[in-house]
A tleap script that builds the chain and sets N, CA, C and O, in Angstrom:
source leaprc.protein.ff14SB
mol = sequence {
  NMET LYS LYS ARG ILE HIE PHE PHE ILE LEU
  SER SER LEU PHE PHE LEU GLU THR ASN ALA
  GLN CYS ALA MET CYS ARG ALA VAL LEU GLU
  SER ASN GLU SER GLN SER VAL ALA GLU GLY
  ILE ASN ASP GLY ILE VAL TYR LEU MET ALA
  ILE PRO TYR ILE LEU VAL GLY GLY ILE ILE
  TYR VAL ILE TYR ARG LYS PHE GLY ALA VAL
  LYS LYS ASN CASN
}
set mol.1.N position { 109.236 26.077 73.160 }
set mol.1.CA position { 107.660 26.432 73.628 }
set mol.1.C position { 107.180 25.920 72.446 }
set mol.1.O position { 106.653 24.812 72.538 }
set mol.2.N position { 107.232 26.559 71.093 }
set mol.2.CA position { 106.427 26.692 70.168 }
set mol.2.C position { 106.362 25.605 69.984 }
set mol.2.O position { 105.252 25.084 70.093 }
set mol.3.N position { 108.124 24.355 69.436 }
set mol.3.CA position { 107.863 23.320 69.363 }
set mol.3.C position { 106.875 22.813 69.870 }
set mol.3.O position { 105.963 22.700 69.051 }
set mol.4.N position { 106.592 22.382 71.050 }
set mol.4.CA position { 105.487 21.720 71.458 }
set mol.4.C position { 103.993 22.188 71.244 }
set mol.4.O position { 103.053 21.397 71.162 }
set mol.5.N position { 103.876 23.601 71.161 }
set mol.5.CA position { 103.063 24.033 70.519 }
set mol.5.C position { 102.322 23.099 69.256 }
set mol.5.O position { 101.421 22.276 69.419 }
set mol.6.N position { 102.949 23.463 68.018 }
set mol.6.CA position { 103.608 22.321 66.710 }
set mol.6.C position { 103.115 20.914 67.100 }
set mol.6.O position { 102.117 20.408 66.587 }
set mol.7.N position { 104.059 20.163 68.268 }
set mol.7.CA position { 103.808 19.180 67.871 }
set mol.7.C position { 102.596 18.596 68.521 }
set mol.7.O position { 102.318 17.447 68.180 }
set mol.8.N position { 101.523 19.410 69.740 }
set mol.8.CA position { 100.678 18.850 70.324 }
set mol.8.C position { 99.769 19.117 68.867 }
set mol.8.O position { 99.374 18.098 68.301 }
set mol.9.N position { 99.510 20.135 68.394 }
set mol.9.CA position { 98.750 20.583 67.021 }
set mol.9.C position { 98.837 19.550 66.120 }
set mol.9.O position { 97.707 19.257 65.730 }
set mol.10.N position { 99.722 18.853 65.608 }
set mol.10.CA position { 99.709 18.065 64.674 }
set mol.10.C position { 99.613 16.378 65.123 }
set mol.10.O position { 99.140 15.521 64.377 }
set mol.11.N position { 100.152 16.114 66.468 }
set mol.11.CA position { 99.500 15.233 67.179 }
set mol.11.C position { 98.049 14.713 67.430 }
set mol.11.O position { 97.509 13.609 67.366 }
set mol.12.N position { 97.629 16.041 67.758 }
set mol.12.CA position { 96.017 15.732 68.280 }
set mol.12.C position { 95.123 15.991 66.349 }
set mol.12.O position { 93.903 16.094 66.475 }
set mol.13.N position { 95.457 16.055 65.293 }
set mol.13.CA position { 94.881 15.965 64.221 }
set mol.13.C position { 95.282 14.460 63.411 }
set mol.13.O position { 94.975 14.031 62.298 }
set mol.14.N position { 96.080 13.917 64.486 }
set mol.14.CA position { 96.832 12.366 63.786 }
set mol.14.C position { 95.436 11.649 64.042 }
set mol.14.O position { 94.829 11.185 63.076 }
set mol.15.N position { 94.854 11.540 65.479 }
set mol.15.CA position { 94.214 10.688 66.105 }
set mol.15.C position { 92.415 11.002 65.302 }
set mol.15.O position { 91.466 10.304 65.660 }
set mol.16.N position { 92.303 11.765 64.578 }
set mol.16.CA position { 90.980 12.349 64.053 }
set mol.16.C position { 90.835 11.040 62.885 }
set mol.16.O position { 89.750 10.932 62.315 }
set mol.17.N position { 91.648 10.326 62.640 }
set mol.17.CA position { 91.465 8.933 61.804 }
set mol.17.C position { 91.960 8.006 61.700 }
set mol.17.O position { 92.744 7.620 60.832 }
set mol.18.N position { 91.358 7.264 63.045 }
set mol.18.CA position { 92.148 6.389 63.577 }
set mol.18.C position { 91.599 5.147 63.802 }
set mol.18.O position { 90.487 5.048 64.320 }
set mol.19.N position { 92.425 3.919 63.382 }
set mol.19.CA position { 91.582 2.618 63.499 }
set mol.19.C position { 92.013 1.972 64.818 }
set mol.19.O position { 93.115 1.431 64.905 }
set mol.20.N position { 90.810 2.043 66.260 }
set mol.20.CA position { 91.231 1.774 66.942 }
set mol.20.C position { 90.568 0.418 67.319 }
set mol.20.O position { 90.006 0.357 68.412 }
set mol.21.N position { 90.587 -0.733 66.465 }
set mol.21.CA position { 89.486 -2.012 66.288 }
set mol.21.C position { 90.964 -2.787 67.015 }
set mol.21.O position { 92.107 -2.336 66.937 }
set mol.22.N position { 90.572 -3.943 67.653 }
set mol.22.CA position { 91.772 -5.183 67.956 }
set mol.22.C position { 91.224 -6.036 66.738 }
set mol.22.O position { 90.211 -5.758 66.096 }
set mol.23.N position { 91.960 -6.990 66.552 }
set mol.23.CA position { 91.996 -8.025 65.813 }
set mol.23.C position { 91.064 -8.784 65.104 }
set mol.23.O position { 90.683 -9.171 63.999 }
set mol.24.N position { 90.816 -8.804 66.880 }
set mol.24.CA position { 89.268 -9.789 66.283 }
set mol.24.C position { 88.304 -9.108 66.174 }
set mol.24.O position { 87.397 -9.666 65.556 }
set mol.25.N position { 87.945 -7.413 66.755 }
set mol.25.CA position { 86.838 -6.976 66.431 }
set mol.25.C position { 86.937 -6.830 64.894 }
set mol.25.O position { 85.933 -6.847 64.181 }
set mol.26.N position { 87.900 -6.719 64.528 }
set mol.26.CA position { 87.891 -5.952 62.775 }
set mol.26.C position { 87.152 -7.037 62.267 }
set mol.26.O position { 85.977 -7.111 61.907 }
set mol.27.N position { 88.138 -7.933 62.311 }
set mol.27.CA position { 87.502 -9.729 61.748 }
set mol.27.C position { 85.644 -9.886 61.510 }
set mol.27.O position { 84.892 -9.951 60.538 }
set mol.28.N position { 85.546 -9.891 62.487 }
set mol.28.CA position { 84.122 -10.013 62.820 }
set mol.28.C position { 82.976 -8.555 62.454 }
set mol.28.O position { 81.766 -8.680 62.268 }
set mol.29.N position { 83.638 -7.415 62.428 }
set mol.29.CA position { 82.912 -6.623 62.126 }
set mol.29.C position { 82.674 -6.382 60.365 }
set mol.29.O position { 81.700 -6.058 59.685 }
set mol.30.N position { 84.259 -6.763 60.030 }
set mol.30.CA position { 84.392 -7.040 58.024 }
set mol.30.C position { 83.831 -7.824 57.810 }
set mol.30.O position { 83.629 -7.675 56.605 }
set mol.31.N position { 83.170 -8.995 58.209 }
set mol.31.CA position { 82.656 -10.381 57.542 }
set mol.31.C position { 81.092 -9.329 57.258 }
set mol.31.O position { 80.718 -9.270 56.087 }
set mol.32.N position { 80.444 -8.728 58.084 }
set mol.32.CA position { 79.336 -8.078 58.189 }
set mol.32.C position { 79.328 -7.154 56.749 }
set mol.32.O position { 80.269 -6.688 56.106 }
set mol.33.N position { 77.971 -7.101 56.545 }
set mol.33.CA position { 77.836 -5.546 54.811 }
set mol.33.C position { 78.122 -4.870 55.482 }
set mol.33.O position { 79.206 -4.293 55.407 }
set mol.34.N position { 76.997 -4.610 56.697 }
set mol.34.CA position { 76.814 -3.307 57.273 }
set mol.34.C position { 78.269 -2.565 57.740 }
set mol.34.O position { 78.841 -2.996 58.741 }
set mol.35.N position { 78.844 -1.426 56.971 }
set mol.35.CA position { 80.343 -0.825 57.302 }
set mol.35.C position { 79.588 0.307 58.693 }
set mol.35.O position { 80.324 0.564 59.646 }
set mol.36.N position { 78.457 0.766 58.679 }
set mol.36.CA position { 77.640 1.847 59.890 }
set mol.36.C position { 78.079 0.837 61.437 }
set mol.36.O position { 78.552 1.340 62.456 }
set mol.37.N position { 77.859 -0.224 61.302 }
set mol.37.CA position { 78.232 -0.959 62.408 }
set mol.37.C position { 79.665 -0.958 62.844 }
set mol.37.O position { 79.992 -0.822 64.023 }
set mol.38.N position { 80.497 -1.114 61.867 }
set mol.38.CA position { 81.882 -1.212 62.330 }
set mol.38.C position { 82.741 0.279 62.661 }
set mol.38.O position { 83.701 0.377 63.426 }
set mol.39.N position { 82.276 1.102 62.072 }
set mol.39.CA position { 82.679 2.658 62.185 }
set mol.39.C position { 82.022 2.886 63.519 }
set mol.39.O position { 82.517 3.689 64.309 }
set mol.40.N position { 80.842 2.160 63.825 }
set mol.40.CA position { 80.509 3.093 65.427 }
set mol.40.C position { 80.781 2.450 66.331 }
set mol.40.O position { 80.692 2.863 67.487 }
set mol.41.N position { 81.373 0.713 65.850 }
set mol.41.CA position { 81.925 0.197 67.092 }
set mol.41.C position { 83.569 1.301 67.596 }
set mol.41.O position { 84.071 1.620 68.674 }
set mol.42.N position { 83.856 1.520 66.373 }
set mol.42.CA position { 85.644 2.283 66.188 }
set mol.42.C position { 85.111 3.511 66.852 }
set mol.42.O position { 85.534 3.622 68.002 }
set mol.43.N position { 84.370 4.389 66.498 }
set mol.43.CA position { 84.250 5.488 67.162 }
set mol.43.C position { 84.233 5.326 68.449 }
set mol.43.O position { 84.880 5.977 69.270 }
set mol.44.N position { 83.206 4.117 68.731 }
set mol.44.CA position { 83.051 4.043 70.426 }
set mol.44.C position { 84.638 3.710 71.217 }
set mol.44.O position { 85.007 4.069 72.335 }
set mol.45.N position { 85.064 3.243 70.620 }
set mol.45.CA position { 86.532 2.659 71.418 }
set mol.45.C position { 87.300 4.151 71.147 }
set mol.45.O position { 87.382 5.082 71.948 }
set mol.46.N position { 87.664 4.105 70.205 }
set mol.46.CA position { 88.152 6.105 70.593 }
set mol.46.C position { 87.337 7.051 71.067 }
set mol.46.O position { 87.785 8.193 70.961 }
set mol.47.N position { 86.112 6.923 71.635 }
set mol.47.CA position { 85.703 7.533 72.672 }
set mol.47.C position { 86.557 7.376 73.906 }
set mol.47.O position { 87.291 8.177 74.486 }
set mol.48.N position { 86.262 6.154 74.134 }
set mol.48.CA position { 86.840 5.165 75.035 }
set mol.48.C position { 88.354 5.448 75.440 }
set mol.48.O position { 88.652 5.487 76.634 }
set mol.49.N position { 88.949 5.571 74.824 }
set mol.49.CA position { 90.407 5.638 74.898 }
set mol.49.C position { 90.763 6.781 74.901 }
set mol.49.O position { 91.974 6.930 75.069 }
set mol.50.N position { 89.918 8.053 74.724 }
set mol.50.CA position { 89.984 9.522 74.876 }
set mol.50.C position { 89.705 10.120 76.137 }
set mol.50.O position { 90.522 10.948 76.539 }
set mol.51.N position { 88.516 9.812 76.975 }
set mol.51.CA position { 88.526 10.317 78.132 }
set mol.51.C position { 89.355 9.891 79.214 }
set mol.51.O position { 89.426 10.662 80.171 }
set mol.52.N position { 89.905 8.973 79.251 }
set mol.52.CA position { 90.699 9.126 80.654 }
set mol.52.C position { 92.164 9.861 80.673 }
set mol.52.O position { 92.790 9.961 81.728 }
set mol.53.N position { 92.702 10.403 79.341 }
set mol.53.CA position { 93.180 10.794 78.580 }
set mol.53.C position { 93.126 12.114 78.914 }
set mol.53.O position { 94.185 12.721 79.074 }
set mol.54.N position { 92.071 12.667 79.048 }
set mol.54.CA position { 91.194 14.303 78.685 }
set mol.54.C position { 91.333 14.620 80.605 }
set mol.54.O position { 91.905 15.595 81.092 }
set mol.55.N position { 90.729 13.643 81.299 }
set mol.55.CA position { 90.321 13.290 82.353 }
set mol.55.C position { 91.753 13.905 83.370 }
set mol.55.O position { 91.599 14.779 84.223 }
set mol.56.N position { 93.065 13.272 83.076 }
set mol.56.CA position { 94.188 12.962 83.261 }
set mol.56.C position { 94.954 14.564 83.381 }
set mol.56.O position { 95.488 15.198 84.291 }
set mol.57.N position { 94.660 14.807 81.866 }
set mol.57.CA position { 95.478 16.208 81.628 }
set mol.57.C position { 94.666 17.235 81.775 }
set mol.57.O position { 95.014 18.279 81.223 }
set mol.58.N position { 93.306 17.222 82.593 }
set mol.58.CA position { 92.395 18.446 83.529 }
set mol.58.C position { 93.342 18.106 84.552 }
set mol.58.O position { 94.123 19.056 84.601 }
set mol.59.N position { 93.697 17.176 85.453 }
set mol.59.CA position { 94.220 17.028 86.400 }
set mol.59.C position { 95.192 18.018 86.833 }
set mol.59.O position { 95.250 18.916 87.673 }
set mol.60.N position { 96.079 17.406 85.756 }
set mol.60.CA position { 97.503 17.835 86.158 }
set mol.60.C position { 97.634 19.757 85.785 }
set mol.60.O position { 98.381 20.572 86.326 }
set mol.61.N position { 96.584 19.983 84.666 }
set mol.61.CA position { 96.374 21.159 84.722 }
set mol.61.C position { 96.177 21.888 85.972 }
set mol.61.O position { 96.938 22.837 86.163 }
set mol.62.N position { 95.164 21.581 86.995 }
set mol.62.CA position { 94.523 22.172 88.242 }
set mol.62.C position { 95.517 21.917 89.123 }
set mol.62.O position { 95.320 22.258 90.289 }
set mol.63.N position { 96.930 21.197 88.728 }
set mol.63.CA position { 97.912 20.692 89.876 }
set mol.63.C position { 98.760 22.218 90.075 }
set mol.63.O position { 98.995 23.038 90.963 }
set mol.64.N position { 99.113 21.930 88.223 }
set mol.64.CA position { 99.970 23.141 88.109 }
set mol.64.C position { 100.053 24.620 88.301 }
set mol.64.O position { 101.025 25.306 88.616 }
set mol.65.N position { 98.488 25.052 87.974 }
set mol.65.CA position { 98.019 26.134 88.179 }
set mol.65.C position { 97.689 26.010 89.689 }
set mol.65.O position { 96.976 27.003 89.839 }
set mol.66.N position { 97.742 25.594 90.525 }
set mol.66.CA position { 97.649 25.532 92.140 }
set mol.66.C position { 98.913 26.049 92.537 }
set mol.66.O position { 99.053 27.087 93.183 }
set mol.67.N position { 99.853 25.291 92.131 }
set mol.67.CA position { 101.459 25.121 92.519 }
set mol.67.C position { 102.053 26.295 91.939 }
set mol.67.O position { 102.605 27.058 92.732 }
set mol.68.N position { 102.053 26.541 90.952 }
set mol.68.CA position { 101.941 27.967 90.156 }
set mol.68.C position { 101.481 29.261 90.983 }
set mol.68.O position { 102.257 30.181 91.244 }
set mol.69.N position { 100.338 29.236 91.307 }
set mol.69.CA position { 99.989 30.348 91.963 }
set mol.69.C position { 100.432 30.576 93.588 }
set mol.69.O position { 100.163 31.668 94.088 }
set mol.70.N position { 101.044 29.647 94.326 }
set mol.70.CA position { 101.430 29.148 95.237 }
set mol.70.C position { 103.319 30.148 95.331 }
set mol.70.O position { 103.837 30.885 96.171 }
set mol.71.N position { 103.648 29.735 94.314 }
set mol.71.CA position { 104.868 30.350 93.278 }
set mol.71.C position { 104.932 32.083 93.624 }
set mol.71.O position { 105.774 32.730 94.246 }
set mol.72.N position { 103.926 32.416 93.079 }
set mol.72.CA position { 103.805 34.015 92.644 }
set mol.72.C position { 103.398 34.545 94.161 }
set mol.72.O position { 103.425 35.755 94.385 }
set mol.73.N position { 103.046 33.667 95.126 }
set mol.73.CA position { 102.112 34.642 96.180 }
set mol.73.C position { 103.721 34.782 97.039 }
set mol.73.O position { 104.032 35.879 97.503 }
set mol.74.N position { 104.780 33.432 97.203 }
set mol.74.CA position { 105.642 34.109 97.883 }
set mol.74.C position { 107.029 34.785 97.587 }
set mol.74.O position { 107.628 35.381 98.481 }
savepdb mol mol.pdb
quit
């Protein structure tokens, strides 16, 4: 259990500084002088990528809690 917690903490820290742009988006955005546009696009991509994982994790947690409560009552 301790290893899982350590793995979760370390893996969550690695996504803080990610580059989620595809090769074409990166090439177009790097040609512009404004780096704030590239950073904004990158943050948007990471945000859109994280939401499905959070939703699926929440659903799995609710199912786990529901079936865990049923086992305790029997």
